[in-house]
C-alpha positions as CSV (number, residue, x, y, z in Angstrom):
1,X,0.0,0.0,-0.1
2,X,1.0,3.9,-0.6
3,X,2.6,5.4,2.6
4,X,2.1,8.9,2.9
5,X,3.8,11.4,5.2
6,X,2.4,14.5,6.4
7,X,4.2,17.5,8.4
8,X,2.6,19.2,11.0
9,X,2.9,22.4,9.1
10,X,0.8,20.3,5.9
11,X,-1.6,19.1,8.2
12,X,-2.9,22.4,9.5
13,X,-3.6,23.3,5.9
14,X,-5.8,20.6,6.4
15,X,-9.4,23.7,6.9
16,X,-7.7,25.8,4.7
17,X,-7.7,22.8,1.6
18,X,-11.5,22.6,2.0
19,X,-13.4,23.4,-1.3
20,X,-13.6,27.1,-1.4
21,X,-17.0,28.2,0.0
22,X,-19.2,30.3,-2.1
23,X,-19.6,34.5,0.0
24,X,-23.3,33.1,1.0
25,X,-23.5,29.5,2.3
26,X,-26.0,27.3,1.7
27,X,-29.1,26.8,4.2
28,X,-29.1,23.8,6.0
29,X,-32.8,23.0,4.3
30,X,-30.6,23.4,1.2
31,X,-27.9,21.0,2.2
32,X,-30.1,18.7,3.2
33,X,-32.0,19.0,-0.3
34,X,-28.8,18.3,-2.2
35,X,-28.0,14.8,0.2
36,X,-31.2,13.9,-0.4
37,X,-31.0,14.4,-4.5
38,X,-27.9,12.1,-3.8
39,X,-29.4,9.4,-1.7
40,X,-32.1,9.4,-3.8
41,X,-29.9,8.5,-6.9
42,X,-28.3,5.9,-4.7
43,X,-32.1,4.2,-3.4
44,X,-32.9,4.2,-6.8
45,X,-29.9,2.8,-8.2
46,X,-29.5,0.1,-6.0
47,X,-33.6,-1.1,-6.0
48,X,-33.4,-1.0,-9.8
49,X,-30.5,-2.8,-10.0
50,X,-32.0,-5.7,-7.3
51,X,-35.1,-5.7,-9.4
52,X,-32.7,-6.7,-12.3
53,X,-30.5,-8.9,-11.3
54,X,-30.9,-11.9,-9.3
55,X,-28.6,-14.1,-7.2
56,X,-28.1,-16.6,-9.9
57,X,-27.0,-13.8,-12.0
58,X,-24.5,-12.8,-9.3
59,X,-23.2,-16.0,-9.3
60,X,-23.1,-15.9,-13.2
61,X,-20.6,-13.0,-12.5
62,X,-18.1,-14.7,-10.0
63,X,-19.9,-13.3,-7.3
64,X,-21.0,-14.8,-4.1
65,X,-24.8,-15.1,-2.4
66,X,-22.9,-13.1,0.3
67,X,-22.4,-10.1,-2.0
68,X,-26.1,-10.6,-3.3
69,X,-27.3,-9.9,0.4
70,X,-24.6,-7.2,1.4
71,X,-25.8,-5.5,-2.0
72,X,-29.0,-6.0,-0.7
73,X,-28.1,-4.2,3.0
74,X,-26.7,-1.7,1.1
75,X,-30.0,-1.1,-0.8
76,X,-32.0,-1.1,2.6
77,X,-29.3,1.6,4.5
78,X,-29.7,4.0,1.6
79,X,-33.5,4.0,1.5
80,X,-33.0,4.6,5.2
81,X,-31.2,7.7,4.6
82,X,-34.2,8.7,1.8
83,X,-36.6,8.0,4.8
84,X,-34.7,9.7,7.1
85,X,-33.8,13.0,5.6
86,X,-36.7,13.3,4.1
87,X,-38.3,13.1,7.8
88,X,-35.9,15.7,8.6
89,X,-36.4,18.1,6.2
90,X,-40.6,18.0,6.8
91,X,-39.6,18.3,10.6
92,X,-38.0,21.6,9.8
93,X,-41.0,23.0,7.9
94,X,-39.1,22.6,4.3
95,X,-40.4,20.5,1.1
96,X,-38.3,17.4,0.7
97,X,-37.3,17.0,-3.4
98,X,-38.8,14.3,-4.7
99,X,-36.6,11.5,-6.8
100,X,-35.3,12.2,-10.2
101,X,-35.8,9.9,-13.6
102,X,-32.0,8.3,-13.9
103,X,-29.9,6.3,-16.4
104,X,-27.2,4.9,-14.9
105,X,-25.7,3.1,-17.9
106,X,-25.0,-0.5,-16.4
107,X,-25.1,-3.8,-19.0
108,X,-24.6,-6.6,-16.0
109,X,-23.9,-7.4,-12.9
110,X,-20.0,-6.3,-12.8
111,X,-20.9,-2.9,-14.6
112,X,-23.5,-2.0,-12.0
113,X,-20.9,-3.4,-9.1
114,X,-18.4,-0.9,-11.0
115,X,-20.8,2.3,-10.9
116,X,-21.6,1.3,-7.3
117,X,-17.9,1.8,-6.3
118,X,-17.7,5.1,-8.1
119,X,-21.2,6.3,-6.3
120,X,-20.4,5.0,-3.0
121,X,-16.9,7.4,-3.3
122,X,-18.6,10.3,-4.8
123,X,-21.2,10.3,-2.1
124,X,-18.2,10.0,0.6
125,X,-17.0,13.1,-0.8
126,X,-19.8,14.8,-1.5
127,X,-20.8,14.7,2.5
128,X,-17.0,15.5,3.4
129,X,-17.4,18.7,1.6
130,X,-20.6,19.7,2.6
131,X,-19.6,19.5,6.6
132,X,-18.5,22.4,7.0
133,X,-21.4,24.3,5.8
134,X,-23.6,22.7,8.1
135,X,-25.1,25.5,11.3
136,X,-26.9,23.0,13.3
137,X,-25.5,20.5,15.2
138,X,-28.1,17.7,14.9
139,X,-27.7,17.8,11.1
140,X,-24.5,17.7,11.2
141,X,-24.0,15.0,13.5
142,X,-26.6,12.6,11.4
143,X,-24.7,13.8,8.2
144,X,-21.5,12.3,9.8
145,X,-23.0,8.6,10.5
146,X,-24.6,8.5,7.4
147,X,-20.8,9.8,5.6
148,X,-19.2,7.0,7.8
149,X,-21.6,4.4,6.8
150,X,-21.6,5.6,3.2
151,X,-17.3,4.8,3.7
152,X,-18.3,1.5,4.8
153,X,-20.1,0.5,1.4
154,X,-17.5,2.2,-0.4
155,X,-15.1,0.2,0.8
156,X,-16.9,-3.1,0.9
157,X,-17.8,-2.7,-2.6
158,X,-13.8,-1.2,-3.7
159,X,-12.9,-5.0,-2.1
160,X,-15.8,-6.7,-4.0
161,X,-14.3,-6.0,-7.0
162,X,-10.7,-6.1,-6.7
163,X,-9.9,-2.8,-5.6
164,X,-8.0,-1.4,-2.7
165,X,-10.9,-0.7,0.1
166,X,-9.1,1.9,1.6
167,X,-6.3,3.4,-0.9
168,X,-5.2,6.5,0.8
169,X,-4.8,7.8,4.2
170,X,-7.8,10.8,3.5
171,X,-11.2,10.7,2.1
172,X,-11.7,14.2,-0.6
173,X,-14.1,16.4,0.0
174,X,-15.7,18.0,-3.3
175,X,-17.5,21.3,-3.7
176,X,-21.5,21.6,-4.6
177,X,-20.8,21.7,-7.8
178,X,-18.0,19.4,-8.5
179,X,-20.6,16.3,-7.3
180,X,-23.3,17.9,-9.1
181,X,-21.6,17.8,-12.1
182,X,-20.8,14.1,-11.4
183,X,-24.1,13.1,-10.3
184,X,-26.1,15.0,-12.9
185,X,-24.1,12.8,-15.9
186,X,-26.9,10.2,-14.4
187,X,-29.6,12.1,-13.8
188,X,-32.4,12.6,-16.9
189,X,-34.9,14.7,-15.3
190,X,-36.3,15.5,-12.1
191,X,-40.1,16.9,-11.2
192,X,-41.2,20.1,-11.4
193,X,-41.8,21.0,-8.3
194,X,-38.8,20.1,-7.3
195,X,-37.1,23.3,-5.1
196,X,-34.2,24.3,-7.5
197,X,-30.6,23.5,-5.7
198,X,-27.9,26.3,-5.1
199,X,-25.5,24.5,-7.9
200,X,-24.8,24.1,-11.2
201,X,-23.0,21.7,-13.4
202,X,-19.4,22.3,-15.0
203,X,-18.8,21.0,-18.7
204,X,-18.4,16.9,-18.5
205,X,-14.9,15.6,-18.4
206,X,-14.0,12.0,-19.3
207,X,-10.6,10.4,-18.3
208,X,-9.1,7.0,-19.8
209,X,-5.5,5.7,-20.4
210,X,-3.7,3.3,-22.0
211,X,-1.8,2.5,-19.3
212,X,-3.7,0.1,-16.8
213,X,-3.8,-0.5,-14.1
214,X,-3.5,3.6,-14.0
215,X,-0.6,4.6,-11.2
216,X,1.4,7.8,-10.5
217,X,3.0,8.5,-13.5
218,X,0.3,7.4,-16.1
219,X,-0.7,9.8,-19.1
220,X,-4.3,9.9,-19.1
221,X,-6.9,11.7,-21.5
222,X,-9.5,14.0,-20.4
223,X,-11.9,14.1,-23.2
224,X,-14.3,17.3,-23.8
225,X,-16.7,15.5,-26.0
226,X,-19.1,17.8,-27.5
227,X,-17.2,21.2,-26.7
228,X,-14.2,22.8,-27.2
229,X,-12.4,25.1,-24.3
230,X,-11.2,28.2,-25.5
231,X,-9.6,31.5,-23.4
232,X,-5.8,30.7,-22.9
233,X,-4.0,28.4,-21.0
234,X,-5.5,25.1,-19.3
235,X,-4.2,23.0,-15.9
236,X,-5.0,20.1,-14.6
237,X,-5.9,20.1,-10.9
238,X,-6.2,17.2,-9.0
239,X,-8.2,17.2,-5.8
240,X,-6.6,16.1,-2.9
241,X,-7.5,17.1,1.0
242,X,-4.6,19.2,1.1
243,X,-5.4,21.4,-1.8
244,X,-5.3,20.8,-5.4
245,X,-1.9,19.4,-7.0
246,X,-1.7,20.9,-10.5
247,X,-0.4,19.6,-13.4
248,X,0.1,20.5,-17.0
249,X,-2.9,20.4,-19.5
250,X,-1.5,19.4,-23.0
251,X,-4.3,20.1,-26.0
252,X,-5.2,16.9,-28.1
253,X,-7.3,16.4,-30.5
254,X,-10.8,15.7,-28.4
255,X,-9.4,17.6,-24.9
256,X,-6.3,17.4,-23.1
257,X,-3.6,14.9,-21.8
258,X,-2.1,15.4,-18.2
259,X,-0.1,12.8,-16.2
260,X,-1.1,11.3,-12.6
261,X,0.9,13.0,-9.7
262,X,2.2,11.0,-7.0
263,X,-0.1,12.6,-4.4
264,X,-2.7,11.0,-5.7
265,X,-4.5,7.5,-5.4
266,X,-7.6,5.5,-5.1
267,X,-10.8,6.9,-6.1
268,X,-9.5,10.3,-7.5
269,X,-11.0,13.8,-9.6
270,X,-9.5,15.7,-11.7
271,X,-10.6,19.4,-13.2
272,X,-9.4,21.3,-15.7
273,X,-8.6,25.4,-14.4
274,X,-7.6,28.3,-16.4
275,X,-5.3,29.2,-13.6
276,X,-2.9,27.0,-11.5
277,X,-3.3,29.2,-8.4
278,X,-6.8,28.2,-7.5
279,X,-9.6,25.0,-8.2
280,X,-12.5,26.8,-7.5
281,X,-16.0,27.5,-8.9
282,X,-14.6,30.4,-10.0
283,X,-11.5,29.0,-12.1
284,X,-13.1,25.0,-12.8
285,X,-13.4,25.3,-16.9
286,X,-14.4,21.6,-16.8
287,X,-15.2,18.7,-14.6
288,X,-14.1,17.0,-12.9
289,X,-13.8,13.5,-14.2
290,X,-13.0,10.3,-11.8
291,X,-9.9,8.6,-12.1
292,X,-9.0,5.2,-10.5
293,X,-5.4,5.6,-9.0
294,X,-3.5,2.0,-7.8
295,X,-0.9,2.2,-5.7
């Protein structure tokens, strides 16, 4: 496993390295509805897959009945999260958002579990990124409790599909807009009655590489399919708990290539920025893309 050493000075920068907040932070109700939006997505994801795939399908894909039963438990957890957040919003006098219509893109048990790993990792990063904005202590404790369970889900699914269950000593927080950019790729439409969330989606990035598995030093392609970035120099920024790690982004046909830095491992996130000093909502021009980096 990869070993990373942090100095006292580096650890002191952790609070400053969290995603930069907007001048006006969202309300607790908006944060809970943001969390509920993600929980609806995960709840639907697991429920639909368990309707589609049986124990026999899991066994045919190389997994056992225990895996199937644990995925049922994960699905039950996500349904409970939806119920809890819906109740908390209702009790607070806020209107909970309803589930949307989704397209998750998996085609078999293996691709379903691979997508599950991605969604659980994004869920961890979402709760971690939003925690600092929650003002009500009870809500913060509840969100932290959901976060730890999502992390357990992530570790289990990662281990099940052959990924390191805890590949790095820190998880990575993501901003509201970065999380929504990733979630929006699975959302086809939402009820018009849902309250708007204070988020926006950046242009999407997809990552690919000839190097498999991807490791530090690998070159990856960040595709900007359907659009072209204009207006000056672009940089790659890998998001970490200690702040973004900037790398050169080389323009190529269809996007940009970047080299994976040594500071990242596991489910990692890379964005394109218009500067090499900050990766904020004001400087991100596309992404994030998700890159699985092996130690």
